[in-house]
N, C-alpha and C positions, 0 to 999 in steps of 0.2 A: 504753282500749287505748293503750299507750305508743308503738306504731308510728304515725308520722304521715306515712308514705310508702307507696307501692305497692311490693311486693316483685316484682321482675322474674323470676319463676320460670323462664320459658322461656330467658331470657338466662343465668341461673345454670346451668341444665342444659346449655346449649351450652358454657359454659366448663368444666364438669365433663367433658364429652365430649372436649374438647381434651386434658385431662390424662389421661383414660383411654387415648386414642389414643397419646399420648407413651409412657406406661408399657407399652403393648402393642406398641410399635415400628410402629404404623400411621402412618408419617410421611408417606405420600401424602395423608393427610387433614389435615395440620397445616402451617401456613405460618409458624409462629414457635414459639419455646420459651415456654411459659406463664410469666408472671411476675405476682406479686402485690405491690402497694405498699399498705400498710395504714396510713392516717392515723388518728391518735387525737386528735381535736380537743380534748375535755375543756373545752368552752367555759365551764363553770361553775367551773373551776379547782380541782376536788377534789384533795386530796392523795392520794398513794398509800395512806397509812394509812386515809383515809376510804373509798377504793374497796375496800380489802381488808376493812374491818370493818363497812361499812354497805352492805347488799345493794342498797338502792334506788339509791344513788349509783353503785355499780358497774354496775347495769342501765342507768342513764342514759348513762353513758360508753360502754357496749357498743353501745347502740342508735345513739348519735351516731356512733360509729366505723363501724358498718355502713352507715348512711346516707351518710356521707362517702365510704366506700370504693366505694359503688355509683355515686355521682353525680359525684365530682370527677375521677376518673382513668379513662381508657379502657383498663384493663388486664384481667387475667384473675381479678380478685378474687372469691373465693367467701365469702359472709358466714359468719362463725363467732362463736359466743358463747364468751367466755373466763372461766369461773368461776374465781376466783383468790383465794387467801388468802395467797399467798406460798410460797416454797420452805421451808416449815417443817412441812408436814403430817405427814410420816413421822416426823420427829424428835419431834413432839408426841405421837404415839401411843406412843412409848417413854418418855414422861415429861418430855421437855425442854420448857421454857417459851419461847414466842416473845417477843422483845424488840424494841421500836422505838427505835432510837437517834435517828432523825430521821423526821419525818412524811412526807418524800418519798423515803425509802429503804425497801427491802423489809425485813421483819422477819428476825431471825436468832435462833439459839438458842445460849445460852452453853454451853461445854463444861467449866465449872467448878462442880461436879465433873462429869467425863465420865460417861456412862452405862456405858461399858466402861472400867474403870480398870486391869484386868489380864486376862490370857488367860482365867482361870476365869470371869470375868463373862460371857463370850460364851455359855457354856452355861447361864446362868441367865436369859437373855432369854425372855420369854413372848410367844407369838403374840398380836398386838393384835387387838382387836375393832373393825372399821370403824364399827360403829354406836354405840359408846359411848366410845371412847378418843380423847384429845387433841382436835384440831381437826376430825377426820373427820366427826362428826355435823353440825357447822356447815357443813363443805364440801359434804356431801351435800344439806343444805337449800339451799345457795347454787345448786347445779346445778338442783335442782327449781324453785327460784324463777325463775331466768333463763329456763328452758325454758317454764314455764307462762306467765310474763308476756309472752312473745313468741309464744305460741300454737304452740310447737313448729315454727315456720317455719324455724329455723336449727339446724344441728347445733352441738354444743358440744365443746370440748376436755375432757379429764379434768383433775383437779387435778394440780398439779405434785408428784408423790410421789417423783421422783428414780429412781435406779437402785441396784442392790445395792452397788456399790463406793462410790458417792456417800454412801449412808447409812451404810455401814460406817465411812467416814472421819468422818462427822458424829457418830457415837456415841462416838468416842474422840479422844484427843489425836493430833497429827501424829506425834510420835515413836513412840507405841505402834502406830499404824497401819502404819508402815513396818517397825518392829521385828518385829511379828507376821508379816508377810509373809515375813520372812527367817528368823526363829527358830521360828515355829510355823505353817507354811503350811497344815497340816491344820485348824487352828483358823479361819484365814481362809476356807478353803474351806467349812467348816461354816457360818460366819457369812453368807457371801454367798448360799449356798443357802437358808439360813433366811430371809434378807431377801428373796430372790426370791419365796419362797412368800408372805411377808407383803405384798409389793407387788402380787402377783396378786390377793390378797384385797381390797386397797384399791381396785384398779382395777375389779374385778368389782362392788364396791359403787357406784362412780361410774357404771358403765355401767347398772346397775339404776336408779339415781337419775335418769338421763337418759331413761329409758324404753326402753332397749335399744341394742344396738351400732349399729343403723342410724342412731342420733342422735349418733354420736361421730365426730369428725374431728380432725385435727391441723394444719389449714391456718393456724391463727392463732398457732402457737407457733414460737419460735426453736429450741427443743430438741425437734424433731419426733421424734427417736428414742425419746423417753420415752413416746410415745403411740401409740394404735392408729389406723391409717388404715382407714376403712371406708366412710364416707358417699360418697366419690368413686368407689368401685369399683362 
């Protein structure tokens, strides 16, 4: 068992209740605005690339993060696992390849050639399969691995799959992205609706991999609007 500390389940539940009360405007029950400070010790010095590509090393860093978050700072921290392959998941399911320019920088995908080079290419995009395309199968395995190795004691975030406008931009060059919005807004509307459906499918697969929506949270992310809040409610 990788956990070498006791999980303070009652204290974590108390912190969750503070957040519930704030969201429900039950301010008589709250004496402060909840705040989380999340240290990431990484005492073994794993590079970002190692943590993204090697599940065991990502697990070690995640567990060390949770232990430090619970023991070092008397705040409202709620432990969360963060399965992460970088912000390239959705790009990869459309055929773009992740590239590491530096071992301590997140991967990116090259737009040369872009997946969408002209307006007509938008209508040729095929709906991706979360279980076979790009990095998604690896991402789903990462979610299952982190959850299983920690005995489902902590919720996890979803993979960083972005939003429709983010991914629309990622699939084409900058000039074309803004040109289409001006010259062919109906094509952009079609694209973002198509991408919204694709992202729902990717997120549904992540939720399934985590064992259900009750195991999902967003408390460990800086881009919380990308993810589903549920475990705290």
